N, C-alpha and C positions, 0 to 999 in steps of 0.2 A: 392651913385653915381654909376651908372652902367657902364660897359665896360671900366673901367680904365685899367684892365688887362684881356686879352683874353687868355685862357689856352687850350692847346690840347696835347694829348699823341701820340707820334710817335714811330715807331720801325724800326730797320734795318731788312733786309731779314732774314728769318729763315734758320738756318743750323742745321740739326738734331744732337742732342747731344752736341751742342756747346753753349757757353754763348751767350745771346741775349742782345744787347744794345738797350735801349729805351730812349726816350727823352721827357721831359716836356717842350714844347715850350710856352713861355710867351711873348705876344705882349703888351707892355706897352704904354699907351697913351702918345703922345708927351707932354713934360713939366712935366711929372711925372717920378718917379723912384721907384724901389723896392730894397731890401737889400741882401747883400752878407752874407756868414756864420758869418763873423764878421761885424755887422752893423756899427761899429764905435762908436761915442759918444752918439748916440741915435738911435732909430729905432728897428726893429725886423727882425731877419733872416728869409728868405723865407724857407719854409719847404715842404717836399713831403712825403706822406705815400702811399705805394703801397701794394695791396693785390694780389700776384701772384697766379697762379693756384696751387692746392694742390701738395706738394712735391717740389715746386720751391723755390729758395732762392733769396733774393734781396741784391745786394752789396751796398756800400756806395754811397752817392750822390756826383757826380762829377760836379764841378762848374767852369765856365770860370773865368778868372781874373776880378776883379771889377774895376769900376770907383771910383773916389773920388768926393764927392759933398760938396762944401763949403756952409754951411747953416748960417742963421742969428745967431748972437751971437758968431761967431767964432767956431761953431760946425762943425766937419768934419765927414761925413758919407761915408760908402763904399757900393756900390750897382751896379745896372744895369738899363739902360734905353733902349728904343727901343725894339728890339726883342732879347731875350736871351733864350738859350736852356740848361736846366739842364739834365744831363745824369745819368743813372743807368744801371748796368749790371745785368741781370737775369741769374741764373744758372738753366737750365731745370731739372726737375725730370724725373722719368720713365714715359713711356707712350707717346701718340701722343702730338705734339706741335702745329701743324696747327689747327686753330679754338679755341685754348685756350684763355681764357678771363683774361685780366689784368684790375683791377679796383683800385681806390684809390682817393686821393684828394691832392690838393696843396693849400697852404695858403701864404699870403703875407701882407705886409703893404706898400701901395702905398702913396707916398708923393710928394708935391711940396715944395717950400720955406715956404709956409704959412699954409699948410693943409696936414693931413694924414688920410687915409681911409683904414681900414683893409678889407681884402676880402679873399675868398677861392672859389675853383671850384672843381666839381667832375671830375674824370678822368676815361675813359673807352676805352679799345682797344681790338678788336678781332685780334689775330695774324694770319698772313697769310704768305705764302712762299715768296711773293714779297716785303714784308715790306710796311711801310706807312710813307713816308717822307725820306728826305735825311739828314742823321746825320753826314755826312763827314765834313761839315763846323764847326759844333759844336765840333766834336772830335778834329779837327785841332786847335780850339780856347782854348783847355784845357791848363793849365800851364804845362811847360816842365821841365825836369831835368836841372840843371845848365850845361851849355856847358863846355867842357874841357878848363881849363885855366882861367875860370871866378873867381874861388876862389883863393885868394892870401894868401901867408904865413901870419899868424897873431899870436899875443900873446894869451895866454889862456884868455878866457872870451870875445873874440870878433871874429867877422867874417868880413873879408875884401873882397870886390867884385870889379872887374874891367871888363868892357865890352868894347872891342876895337870898336871905331866908334860910340858909343852910344852918343846921344845928351842930353838925360834926363833919370834919374832913379827915381823911387819912390817905397818905401817899404810899403807893406800892411801886418800888423801883423795878425797871426791867433788869434782866440778868446783867446786861452789859453796862448798866449804870450803877450797879451795886457798889457802894463805897465812894462814888463820885458825886453824889447828891446829898446834901445835908438839909434836913427839914427844919424850918424856923416857924414856929406857931405865930399866927398873926391876929389872934382874937377870933371871935365868933364869925364863921363863914369865910375866913381868910387864912392863907399860909404862904410862906415864901420857900423857894428852893434855891439853895446856894450851890453853884456848880463849880466843881473842881476842874482844872485843865484836863482835857481828854474826855469830858462828859459827852456821851453820844447824842445824836439828834433825837432819838426816841428815849425819853427819860423814864416813862412809866405811866401809871394810872393814878388818878385821884378819885377816891370814893366820896360821894356827897350824900349825906343823910339830911333830909329836910324836915324830918319829924312826922311826916305823913307819907304813906306808901313805901315801897322798897327803895333801898339806896340805888344810886346811879353812878357808874364809873365813866370817867372821861379820860381820853388820851392826852398826855402832856408831852410836848416836844420842846427841844432847846430853843427853837425859833418859832414865831407865829406861823 
Protein backbone atom coordinates (compact mmCIF):
# COMPACT_ATOMS: atom_id res chain seq x y z
CA UNK A 1 0.00 0.00 0.00
CA UNK A 2 1.44 3.30 -1.10
CA UNK A 3 1.30 6.75 0.43
CA UNK A 4 0.49 5.59 3.97
CA UNK A 5 3.35 7.81 5.15
CA UNK A 6 4.90 10.66 3.15
CA UNK A 7 8.41 11.63 4.27
CA UNK A 8 10.46 14.76 3.63
CA UNK A 9 13.69 16.22 5.03
CA UNK A 10 13.66 19.84 6.25
CA UNK A 11 16.32 22.13 7.71
CA UNK A 12 16.62 25.32 9.70
CA UNK A 13 18.61 28.21 8.18
CA UNK A 14 22.37 27.75 8.10
CA UNK A 15 24.56 29.67 10.51
CA UNK A 16 28.30 29.21 9.75
CA UNK A 17 30.07 27.06 12.31
CA UNK A 18 26.89 26.44 14.34
CA UNK A 19 24.92 23.21 14.81
CA UNK A 20 22.17 22.77 12.25
CA UNK A 21 18.77 21.34 13.16
CA UNK A 22 17.10 19.16 10.54
CA UNK A 23 13.67 17.56 10.65
CA UNK A 24 12.19 14.41 9.16
CA UNK A 25 8.56 15.28 8.51
CA UNK A 26 6.19 12.31 8.31
CA UNK A 27 2.64 12.79 7.12
CA UNK A 28 0.63 9.74 8.21
CA UNK A 29 -2.57 8.81 6.38
CA UNK A 30 -5.74 9.40 8.47
CA UNK A 31 -6.73 6.29 10.40
CA UNK A 32 -3.14 5.03 10.57
CA UNK A 33 -0.34 5.55 13.08
CA UNK A 34 3.40 4.95 13.40
CA UNK A 35 5.45 4.25 16.52
CA UNK A 36 7.44 6.12 19.18
CA UNK A 37 10.88 5.00 20.45
CA UNK A 38 9.00 2.70 22.84
CA UNK A 39 6.24 1.22 20.67
CA UNK A 40 4.45 -0.26 23.68
CA UNK A 41 3.18 -3.83 23.72
CA UNK A 42 3.62 -4.36 19.97
CA UNK A 43 4.89 -2.50 16.91
CA UNK A 44 8.31 -1.26 15.80
CA UNK A 45 10.00 2.03 16.61
CA UNK A 46 10.36 4.54 13.78
CA UNK A 47 14.04 4.93 12.82
CA UNK A 48 16.15 7.44 10.91
CA UNK A 49 19.62 7.02 9.36
CA UNK A 50 21.35 10.13 8.05
CA UNK A 51 24.58 10.40 6.07
CA UNK A 52 25.88 13.94 6.65
CA UNK A 53 28.65 15.58 4.62
CA UNK A 54 32.20 14.40 5.33
CA UNK A 55 33.41 15.65 8.70
CA UNK A 56 29.93 16.34 10.05
CA UNK A 57 28.40 14.47 12.99
CA UNK A 58 24.76 13.60 13.73
CA UNK A 59 23.21 13.95 17.19
CA UNK A 60 20.53 11.72 18.72
CA UNK A 61 17.01 11.50 17.33
CA UNK A 62 14.68 13.94 19.13
CA UNK A 63 11.04 12.87 19.27
CA UNK A 64 7.87 14.67 20.34
CA UNK A 65 5.76 13.05 23.03
CA UNK A 66 3.64 10.12 21.85
CA UNK A 67 -0.04 9.31 21.80
CA UNK A 68 -1.44 6.10 23.29
CA UNK A 69 -3.39 3.75 20.99
CA UNK A 70 -5.71 1.18 22.52
CA UNK A 71 -5.64 -1.84 20.22
CA UNK A 72 -7.77 -5.01 20.09
CA UNK A 73 -7.00 -7.54 22.81
CA UNK A 74 -6.19 -4.89 25.40
CA UNK A 75 -2.85 -4.02 23.76
CA UNK A 76 -1.60 -0.47 24.28
CA UNK A 77 0.81 1.07 21.78
CA UNK A 78 2.67 4.40 21.78
CA UNK A 79 3.13 6.40 18.61
CA UNK A 80 2.11 9.24 16.34
CA UNK A 81 -0.70 10.04 13.93
CA UNK A 82 -1.29 12.95 11.59
CA UNK A 83 1.89 14.91 10.84
CA UNK A 84 4.92 14.42 13.09
CA UNK A 85 8.44 15.84 12.73
CA UNK A 86 11.47 14.03 14.14
CA UNK A 87 14.49 16.26 14.79
CA UNK A 88 18.26 15.81 14.68
CA UNK A 89 21.11 18.26 15.21
CA UNK A 90 24.08 18.20 12.85
CA UNK A 91 27.47 19.54 13.89
CA UNK A 92 29.27 20.98 10.83
CA UNK A 93 32.83 20.02 10.07
CA UNK A 94 35.44 22.24 8.44
CA UNK A 95 34.79 23.71 5.04
CA UNK A 96 31.75 25.30 3.37
CA UNK A 97 28.24 24.37 4.52
CA UNK A 98 25.98 25.93 1.90
CA UNK A 99 25.32 23.42 -0.86
CA UNK A 100 26.29 20.46 1.35
CA UNK A 101 24.27 17.31 0.78
CA UNK A 102 22.51 15.35 3.51
CA UNK A 103 21.13 11.93 2.57
CA UNK A 104 19.63 9.00 4.41
CA UNK A 105 16.44 7.05 4.97
CA UNK A 106 13.60 6.68 7.43
CA UNK A 107 11.63 3.55 8.24
CA UNK A 108 8.34 2.90 10.02
CA UNK A 109 5.57 0.43 10.69
CA UNK A 110 2.19 1.96 9.85
CA UNK A 111 -0.82 0.37 11.53
CA UNK A 112 -4.59 0.53 11.97
CA UNK A 113 -6.60 -1.54 14.43
CA UNK A 114 -6.51 -4.44 11.97
CA UNK A 115 -3.48 -4.10 9.68
CA UNK A 116 0.21 -3.17 9.78
CA UNK A 117 2.40 -2.27 6.78
CA UNK A 118 6.16 -1.62 6.99
CA UNK A 119 7.64 1.15 4.90
CA UNK A 120 10.68 3.31 4.35
CA UNK A 121 11.69 6.30 2.26
CA UNK A 122 14.90 7.88 0.99
CA UNK A 123 15.83 11.31 2.33
CA UNK A 124 17.84 13.96 0.48
CA UNK A 125 18.45 17.64 1.19
CA UNK A 126 20.81 20.25 -0.24
CA UNK A 127 21.49 22.77 2.51
CA UNK A 128 21.05 26.46 1.82
CA UNK A 129 21.30 29.65 3.83
CA UNK A 130 17.54 30.19 4.08
CA UNK A 131 16.66 26.71 5.30
CA UNK A 132 13.84 24.54 4.01
CA UNK A 133 10.80 24.39 6.26
CA UNK A 134 9.79 25.84 9.61
CA UNK A 135 11.07 23.67 12.48
CA UNK A 136 9.91 25.99 15.27
CA UNK A 137 6.61 24.11 15.90
CA UNK A 138 8.43 20.76 16.03
CA UNK A 139 11.03 22.17 18.42
CA UNK A 140 8.27 23.57 20.65
CA UNK A 141 6.60 20.14 20.72
CA UNK A 142 9.67 18.38 22.18
CA UNK A 143 9.39 17.12 25.78
CA UNK A 144 10.49 19.65 28.39
CA UNK A 145 12.33 19.40 31.70
CA UNK A 146 10.08 19.09 34.71
CA UNK A 147 8.89 22.50 35.92
CA UNK A 148 9.97 23.74 39.33
CA UNK A 149 7.87 22.25 42.08
CA UNK A 150 6.47 19.36 40.04
CA UNK A 151 8.65 16.79 41.79
CA UNK A 152 7.44 16.14 45.34
CA UNK A 153 9.41 14.75 48.30
CA UNK A 154 9.26 10.96 48.11
CA UNK A 155 10.58 7.84 49.81
CA UNK A 156 13.52 6.00 48.22
CA UNK A 157 12.45 3.93 45.24
CA UNK A 158 9.67 6.19 44.06
CA UNK A 159 9.04 9.48 42.27
CA UNK A 160 5.99 11.59 43.15
CA UNK A 161 4.77 14.27 40.74
CA UNK A 162 2.16 16.98 41.09
CA UNK A 163 1.09 19.52 38.48
CA UNK A 164 -1.12 22.34 39.73
CA UNK A 165 -4.22 22.77 37.58
CA UNK A 166 -3.67 19.58 35.57
CA UNK A 167 -6.81 17.66 34.60
CA UNK A 168 -5.16 14.45 33.39
CA UNK A 169 -1.71 12.85 33.56
CA UNK A 170 -0.32 9.85 31.71
CA UNK A 171 3.11 8.25 31.99
CA UNK A 172 4.95 6.85 28.95
CA UNK A 173 7.94 4.65 29.88
CA UNK A 174 11.22 4.75 28.00
CA UNK A 175 12.08 1.47 26.33
CA UNK A 176 14.72 0.65 28.94
CA UNK A 177 12.31 1.34 31.84
CA UNK A 178 9.47 -0.82 30.49
CA UNK A 179 8.40 -3.19 33.28
CA UNK A 180 10.60 -1.43 35.85
CA UNK A 181 8.20 1.40 36.68
CA UNK A 182 4.71 1.00 38.18
CA UNK A 183 2.31 3.94 37.98
CA UNK A 184 0.30 4.77 41.09
CA UNK A 185 -2.55 7.29 40.53
CA UNK A 186 -2.41 10.11 43.05
CA UNK A 187 -5.61 12.05 42.47
CA UNK A 188 -6.18 15.01 40.16
CA UNK A 189 -2.90 16.47 38.96
CA UNK A 190 -0.72 13.89 40.73
CA UNK A 191 0.81 10.47 40.21
CA UNK A 192 3.50 8.31 41.74
CA UNK A 193 6.11 6.12 40.05
CA UNK A 194 7.27 3.05 41.96
CA UNK A 195 10.74 2.01 40.77
CA UNK A 196 11.92 -1.58 40.68
CA UNK A 197 15.62 -2.37 41.20
CA UNK A 198 17.46 -1.67 37.97
CA UNK A 199 15.20 1.16 36.83
CA UNK A 200 17.30 3.44 34.55
CA UNK A 201 18.04 7.12 35.07
CA UNK A 202 15.71 8.09 32.21
CA UNK A 203 12.30 6.79 33.23
CA UNK A 204 10.10 8.26 30.51
CA UNK A 205 7.66 11.08 29.86
CA UNK A 206 4.56 12.34 31.61
CA UNK A 207 1.85 13.97 29.50
CA UNK A 208 0.03 16.81 31.26
CA UNK A 209 -3.38 17.97 30.09
CA UNK A 210 -4.52 21.23 31.67
CA UNK A 211 -7.91 21.46 29.97
CA UNK A 212 -6.91 24.41 27.79
CA UNK A 213 -4.44 24.22 24.94
CA UNK A 214 -2.55 21.15 23.75
CA UNK A 215 -1.01 18.67 26.20
CA UNK A 216 2.63 19.08 27.22
CA UNK A 217 5.13 16.25 27.78
CA UNK A 218 7.79 16.44 30.48
CA UNK A 219 10.92 14.32 30.94
CA UNK A 220 11.06 12.29 34.13
CA UNK A 221 14.31 10.94 35.56
CA UNK A 222 15.08 8.66 38.46
CA UNK A 223 16.80 11.51 40.28
CA UNK A 224 16.18 15.29 40.23
